[in-house]
Rosetta silent file (secondary structure, phi, psi, omega in degrees, C-alpha in Angstrom):
SEQUENCE: QVQLVESGGGLVQAGGSLRLSCAASGSGLSFSNYAMGWFRQAPGKERECVAHISWSGGSTYYADSVKGRFTISRDNAVNTVYLQMNSLKPEDTAVYYCASRLLYGSMWSREYPYWGQGTQVTVSS
SCORE:     score description
SCORE:     0.000 S_00000001
   1 L     0.000  -45.807 -179.616  121.619  160.762  121.941 S_00000001
   2 L  -125.142  129.749  175.865  124.294  162.517  119.872 S_00000001
   3 E  -114.131  136.898 -176.445  123.734  164.303  116.563 S_00000001
   4 E  -124.788  137.087  179.822  126.625  165.245  114.293 S_00000001
   5 E  -132.245  118.721  178.731  126.650  167.703  111.389 S_00000001
   6 E   -89.799  154.315  174.051  129.615  168.064  109.041 S_00000001
   7 E  -155.370  165.585  174.450  130.463  171.140  107.019 S_00000001
   8 L   106.259   -5.034  178.898  133.328  172.619  105.041 S_00000001
   9 L   -71.764  169.609  179.603  133.519  170.297  102.049 S_00000001
  10 E   167.005 -166.705  179.786  133.816  171.528   98.506 S_00000001
  11 E  -105.669  126.704  178.698  135.813  171.525   95.289 S_00000001
  12 E  -136.972  158.802  175.014  139.504  172.408   95.411 S_00000001
  13 E   -83.741  153.452  176.252  142.509  172.062   93.144 S_00000001
  14 L   -53.427  135.519 -176.914  145.307  169.645   93.923 S_00000001
  15 L    93.584   -9.834 -179.299  147.656  171.179   96.445 S_00000001
  16 L   -83.679 -175.974 -176.279  144.904  173.232   98.032 S_00000001
  17 L  -132.366  151.825  171.520  143.434  173.117  101.529 S_00000001
  18 E  -141.938  152.851  174.095  140.079  172.623  103.196 S_00000001
  19 E  -122.525  114.344  176.323  138.951  172.660  106.819 S_00000001
  20 E   -90.491  144.635  176.256  136.128  170.325  107.742 S_00000001
  21 E  -125.332  149.638  175.629  134.045  170.888  110.863 S_00000001
  22 E  -136.607  113.867 -178.698  131.738  168.564  112.759 S_00000001
  23 E   -99.108  130.103 -178.652  129.387  170.040  115.336 S_00000001
  24 E  -105.249  144.345  176.202  127.908  167.747  117.987 S_00000001
  25 E  -150.732  166.606  179.166  124.654  168.242  119.858 S_00000001
  26 L   152.246  148.855  179.456  122.172  166.311  121.966 S_00000001
  27 L   -65.627  132.151 -179.323  120.343  166.431  125.254 S_00000001
  28 L    74.378   12.854 -177.759  122.661  165.669  128.115 S_00000001
  29 L   -66.587  129.449  168.275  125.701  165.794  125.850 S_00000001
  30 L  -117.352   88.782 -169.844  129.084  165.911  127.533 S_00000001
  31 H   -57.261  -35.514 -177.346  131.254  166.399  124.490 S_00000001
  32 H   -66.308  -12.588  177.670  134.508  165.996  126.366 S_00000001
  33 H   -84.696   -7.381 -172.172  133.580  162.372  127.165 S_00000001
  34 E  -109.755  134.568  165.289  133.519  161.398  123.482 S_00000001
  35 E   -79.374  152.971 -178.270  136.243  160.450  121.115 S_00000001
  36 E  -127.537  142.789  177.977  135.775  161.717  117.562 S_00000001
  37 E  -131.551  153.470  171.333  136.779  160.213  114.258 S_00000001
  38 E  -114.893  130.620  176.742  136.890  161.220  110.606 S_00000001
  39 E  -124.712  159.911  175.503  136.174  158.615  107.943 S_00000001
  40 E  -141.295  153.810  179.111  135.937  158.826  104.190 S_00000001
  41 E  -143.555  121.801  175.419  134.383  156.752  101.444 S_00000001
  42 L   -99.899  156.636  179.937  134.996  157.005   97.726 S_00000001
  43 L   -54.685  131.496  178.160  132.774  155.339   95.106 S_00000001
  44 L    78.912    1.854 -178.624  133.480  151.613   94.891 S_00000001
  45 L  -120.879  156.976  177.746  135.707  151.619   97.961 S_00000001
  46 L   -75.277  154.204  175.622  135.194  150.692  101.591 S_00000001
  47 L   -66.701  133.400 -179.091  134.881  153.321  104.255 S_00000001
  48 E  -126.759  149.733  177.458  138.252  154.030  105.823 S_00000001
  49 E   -79.196  129.833  177.824  139.368  155.822  108.927 S_00000001
  50 E   -94.508  -46.256 -177.868  141.280  159.012  108.220 S_00000001
  51 E  -164.145  155.735  168.884  141.963  160.199  111.767 S_00000001
  52 E  -148.266  161.120 -174.961  140.608  160.056  115.290 S_00000001
  53 E  -140.294  138.413 -176.495  141.145  161.890  118.545 S_00000001
  54 L   -74.091  171.377 -179.529  140.517  160.830  122.141 S_00000001
  55 L   -56.844  -34.979 -177.494  138.190  162.507  124.602 S_00000001
  56 L   -87.199  -14.485 -172.411  141.095  164.437  126.107 S_00000001
  57 L    81.209   -0.292 -175.570  142.712  165.314  122.797 S_00000001
  58 L   -82.840  -11.745 -178.752  145.889  163.668  124.065 S_00000001
  59 L  -130.700  126.666  177.901  145.846  160.741  121.649 S_00000001
  60 E  -130.270  156.132  178.385  145.504  161.029  117.880 S_00000001
  61 E  -135.257  142.186  175.239  145.687  158.634  114.971 S_00000001
  62 E  -134.002  138.124  171.000  146.249  159.257  111.267 S_00000001
  63 L   -64.021  147.085 -178.916  146.064  156.946  108.314 S_00000001
  64 L   -56.688  -33.408 -176.298  149.400  156.613  106.547 S_00000001
  65 L   -68.067  -18.513 -177.446  147.907  158.145  103.417 S_00000001
  66 L  -118.972   -5.935 -176.896  147.200  161.460  105.155 S_00000001
  67 L   -58.404  131.385 -178.021  149.940  161.630  107.784 S_00000001
  68 L    89.409  -13.371  179.708  151.779  164.931  107.595 S_00000001
  69 L  -112.630  -35.603 -177.414  149.028  166.551  105.524 S_00000001
  70 E  -107.016  149.773  176.454  145.923  166.347  107.724 S_00000001
  71 E  -135.711  125.603  175.139  145.446  167.493  111.321 S_00000001
  72 E   -98.676  140.221  178.493  142.574  166.549  113.611 S_00000001
  73 E  -149.847  169.205  179.485  141.708  168.828  116.522 S_00000001
  74 E  -143.894  152.588  175.831  138.809  169.579  118.823 S_00000001
  75 E  -129.160   96.800 -175.645  137.298  172.512  120.667 S_00000001
  76 H   -66.690  -21.392  178.507  135.235  171.203  123.547 S_00000001
  77 H   -65.191  -27.351 -179.797  133.939  174.686  124.343 S_00000001
  78 H  -120.772   15.738  174.801  131.875  174.618  121.146 S_00000001
  79 L    53.229   48.510 -174.171  131.389  170.833  120.822 S_00000001
  80 E  -136.328  139.787  171.981  133.249  170.707  117.524 S_00000001
  81 E  -114.736  145.953 -176.672  135.936  168.565  115.922 S_00000001
  82 E  -123.205  155.198  170.274  137.952  169.746  112.922 S_00000001
  83 E  -132.255  105.701  175.864  139.952  168.184  110.139 S_00000001
  84 E   -85.845  120.922 -176.036  142.467  170.521  108.537 S_00000001
  85 E  -116.409  115.665  178.730  143.420  169.108  105.140 S_00000001
  86 L  -116.237  163.467  178.549  146.472  170.493  103.371 S_00000001
  87 L    49.009   49.270 -175.226  148.298  169.492  100.194 S_00000001
  88 L   -65.364  145.050 -179.887  145.177  167.798   98.907 S_00000001
  89 L  -119.884  155.513  177.572  145.475  165.140   96.221 S_00000001
  90 H   -54.691  -33.517 -179.952  142.909  163.812   93.755 S_00000001
  91 H   -70.798   -6.549  172.923  142.902  160.506   95.658 S_00000001
  92 H   -81.351   -7.498 -179.977  141.525  162.381   98.688 S_00000001
  93 L   -60.944  124.186 -177.143  138.240  162.807   96.819 S_00000001
  94 E  -178.107  170.844  165.475  135.490  161.174   98.882 S_00000001
  95 E   -87.550  128.219 -178.798  132.544  161.793  101.142 S_00000001
  96 E  -103.444  131.634 -178.871  133.915  162.591  104.577 S_00000001
  97 E  -119.989  143.063  167.241  132.025  161.556  107.689 S_00000001
  98 E  -102.687  153.014 -176.771  132.516  162.364  111.335 S_00000001
  99 E  -146.516  160.428 -175.029  131.667  159.831  114.007 S_00000001
 100 E  -140.812  142.647  173.171  131.644  159.631  117.795 S_00000001
 101 E  -148.348  166.639 -176.495  132.126  157.035  120.500 S_00000001
 102 E   -71.144  137.471  166.262  132.923  157.172  124.208 S_00000001
 103 L    65.679  -73.734 -171.475  136.386  158.042  125.473 S_00000001
 104 L  -116.450  142.903 -178.232  138.862  156.519  123.026 S_00000001
 105 L   -75.377  167.179  179.356  138.923  156.469  119.272 S_00000001
 106 L  -147.767  152.565  176.165  138.982  153.474  116.992 S_00000001
 107 L   -88.189   -1.038 -174.821  139.767  152.891  113.334 S_00000001
 108 L  -101.906  121.695 -177.166  136.767  150.554  112.973 S_00000001
 109 H   -55.458  -39.525 -174.538  133.483  151.994  111.743 S_00000001
 110 H   -65.869  -14.743 -178.884  131.358  149.446  113.611 S_00000001
 111 H   -91.215    3.011  178.306  132.624  150.749  116.942 S_00000001
 112 L  -108.981  116.209 -179.350  131.102  154.200  116.425 S_00000001
 113 L   -81.703  -18.311 -175.241  127.398  154.497  117.327 S_00000001
 114 E  -120.278  134.070 -175.801  126.951  158.104  116.134 S_00000001
 115 E  -138.787  146.494  170.400  127.487  159.406  112.606 S_00000001
 116 L   -86.436  179.990 -176.797  126.979  162.558  110.614 S_00000001
 117 L   -85.539  -15.073  177.453  125.499  162.734  107.132 S_00000001
 118 L    97.811  154.958  175.375  128.791  163.410  105.382 S_00000001
 119 E  -138.368  136.237 -174.731  130.268  166.222  103.315 S_00000001
 120 E   -80.664  132.596  171.727  131.696  165.890   99.804 S_00000001
 121 E  -119.932  123.379  178.851  135.344  166.718   99.154 S_00000001
 122 E  -125.200  125.863 -178.878  136.433  166.814   95.524 S_00000001
 123 E  -115.865  117.796 -179.048  140.038  167.488   94.517 S_00000001
 124 E   -88.703  148.714 -178.622  140.701  168.259   90.868 S_00000001
 125 L   -85.200    0.000    0.000  143.988  167.418   89.171 S_00000001
């Protein structure tokens, strides 16, 4: 029903910035009805929620580890959600995934039926 494609990952030095994008598509898609989330997974660690944003954009959540450094936003006109990542640290290194569910976001992976393929973010020390 919904297809998600992430982009914007890469290799950066500690203290640098990256902007991730996730474009949504699908027949009958009403992007504004979907909450969007960003998750990340590093080798040997469980997938964790980084941030999520409600269908309206009026409610956002950030993990404590990224609060004040990352910003989630959305542009419903182009069916895209963004994650602006500033002051990157080596511990931010992971594969970043976007995910989608109806209306309101959640920090739990199992509550998201739609997922992208992921984009690698590597932060060098």
